[in-house]
N, C-alpha and C positions, 0 to 999 in steps of 0.2 A: 504494500500500500504506500503510495507516495505521500509526501508531507502534506499536501493540500487535502487529499482524501482523508488522511488521519485527522487533520484539524476539523474538517467538515463533520466527520463522525463524532468527534468530541463535542462539538457545538450542538449537534442534534441530541446527544444524550443530555447535555445541560438544559436545553430547551424543553425536553421531555420531562426531566425532573421538576422543573419549575411549573410546567403545565399540570403535573400530577398534584403538586402542592396547591395550586389554584383550584383544581377540581375538588379537593377536600375542603378548602375554605368556602367554596361555593355551596357545598352541601351544608356546612354548618350555618352559613348565612341564611340560606333558604329555610332551614329548619328553625333557627332561632327567631326569624322574622315572619315565619309562616307564609312564605311566598310559594304557595302550593302549585301555582301554574308553572313554576320553574323546576319543581322537584324531579319530574320525569327526566329532564336533561342531565341530572346528576348521575343517573344509573344506566347501565347497559340493559338491553331488553331482557336478558336472562340473569340479571344480578341476583345474588344470594346474600341475605343479610341476617345477622344474629347479633342482637344488642346485649346478649349475655345476662338477661334477666328473665327467668322463667320462660314463658311462651312468647317472648319478644323476638319473633323470627318471621321472615317473609321471603318468598322466592318470586322473582319476576318483577319488572318495573311497575306494572299495574298493582300487584299485591303490596309492594313496598309503599307506594303512594297511598293506597287505601288504608293500609295499616297505620302509617304515620299520621295521616290526616284524621283518621278515626280516633287515635289515641292522644294526639297532641294539639288539636285545634280548639280545645275547650277555652271559653272566655276566661280571662284572668290568669291562665297558665302561661308563664314566661320561662324560656330556656336560655341558657348562656353556655356555649361551648368554647373552651379555651384550648386551642391546639398548639402544641409545642414540639420542639426537637424532632422534626421530620427526618426520617431516614428513608430515602427513596432509592430503589435499585431498578434500573431499566434492564429488562432481560437481554442478555448478550445474544441469545439465539432468536429473539423476536422483539425488535425495537418498538413494536406496537403494544407491548405488555410491560407492566411494571408492578412491583410490590412495594409496600411502604408500611412503616410503623410511625404512628403519631401519638405522642403523650397527650392525655386528655385531662382537663379539669372540667367538671360539670356542675352547674348550679341551676336549680329549678325552684321557681316561686309560684305560688297560687294566691292571687289577690294581694300581692305585695308581701307575703309571708313565705320564708324559706321552708320548703318541704323536702328537699333532697340536695345533698352535696356529695361529690365523689371525685375520684380520680382513677385513672387506669391507662390502658393502651388500646388504640385502634390498630388492628392488623388487617391490612387492606391489600386488595389487588385491583388494578386498573387496566383498562384497554382503551386504545385510541381508535375512535370510530373512523369510518370512511370519510367523514366530514372533517377529520383532523382533531376533533374534540376528545379529550380524555374523560372517561367516565368510570365510576365505581362498578366493578364486576363482582367483588366479594368484600363484604364488611363483617368484621368480627370485633366486637367490643369486649374487652376483658377488664372488669373493674378490679383494681387492687384494693380499693376502699370505697364503700358506699354507705352513707348515713341518711336514713329517712327520718323526717320529723313529722309524725302523724298529727293531723289537725282534726278537731271535732267541732261540729255544730249541732246543738241540741242532742248531745250524746251520741251522735252518729259520726263515724269517721268520714272525712271529706275525701272523695275519690278524685285522684288526679287523672287517671287514665283507665279505661275499661280493661286493658290487658293486665295491668297491675292488680286489679281486683281478683284476677283468676290465678295469681301466683301463690 
């Protein structure tokens, strides 16, 4: 490989790594601000997601959207994802595939009151589409620590999401 080709290859890897970071940040922004009409573009058609909490799993872009919207669109529910320390590896055998680890801090409030805080890791896989956009193809959230703060109104626990009621 000549010097120009080697430089071109290195630049493509750097651009892909940055695009993967942007894809993850786009997912967090869409989720935190409930921009549901942009959520589909965060995932591949056949994406597989497991948020590491009971039955918080979905397969396929449509099921992921339906699951997240159904569980996180409640009025008063606010999410904040803090992603750090991205480790992104572009596949040497397939430059349209990448894996990544992101450190996560998570904060969830309901009507202004903290109901959950935690931290852990996202272990992810991404694919670049024919349109050049990188999307999540596999999501795995592993909590190292998760603290829930139950809230009660009239003696009944306030539900944050339907899926958590089933865990």
